[in-house]
C-alpha positions in Angstrom: 17.4 3.7 -13.7 19.7 5.1 -11.1 19.0 8.0 -8.8 22.3 9.7 -8.9 21.0 13.0 -7.6 18.8 11.6 -4.9 15.7 13.2 -6.2 13.3 10.3 -5.8 12.7 10.8 -2.1 12.4 14.6 -2.4 10.0 14.3 -5.3 7.8 11.7 -3.5 7.6 13.8 -0.4 6.7 17.0 -2.3 4.2 15.1 -4.4 2.5 13.6 -1.4 2.3 17.1 0.3 0.8 18.7 -2.8 -1.7 15.8 -3.2 -2.6 15.9 0.5 -3.3 19.6 0.2 -5.9 19.1 -2.5 -7.3 16.1 -0.8 -7.8 18.1 2.4 -9.6 20.8 0.4 -11.8 18.2 -1.2 -12.8 16.7 2.1 -13.3 20.0 3.8 -15.3 21.4 0.9 -17.5 18.3 0.7 -18.2 18.4 4.5 -19.5 22.0 4.1 -21.4 21.8 0.8 -22.0 18.0 0.3 -21.4 18.7 -3.4 -20.1 15.5 -4.9 -18.9 17.3 -8.0 -16.6 19.5 -6.0 -15.2 16.5 -4.2 -14.4 14.7 -7.4 -12.8 17.8 -9.0 -10.5 18.3 -6.0 -9.7 14.6 -5.7 -8.8 14.7 -9.4 -6.6 17.7 -8.8 -4.9 15.8 -6.0 -4.0 13.0 -8.4 -3.0 15.5 -11.1 -0.8 17.4 -8.6 1.0 14.2 -7.7 1.7 13.4 -11.3 2.9 16.9 -12.2 5.4 17.1 -9.3 6.8 13.6 -10.2 7.0 14.6 -13.8 8.8 17.9 -13.0 11.4 16.1 -10.9 11.9 13.5 -13.6 12.7 16.4 -16.0 15.0 18.0 -13.4 16.8 14.7 -13.0 17.3 14.4 -16.8 18.5 18.0 -16.9 21.1 17.3 -14.2 22.2 14.1 -16.0 22.8 16.2 -19.1 24.8 18.8 -17.2 26.9 16.0 -15.6 27.7 14.6 -19.1 29.0 18.0 -20.4 
């Protein structure tokens, strides 16, 4: 699959930033409360945020491909 619109790098950077945000909240919250459940929830959100951003950019790439074909 080609990356005609150069979205791969942008999506990866934004996904890592979103993921790092939730991971930082997880670590800071765990240091304050030592609640393992809170840590796991925010680490899960970190992985979920990464996947959501990548999925959104995949959809945007497909949309741009369809516009190019028209």
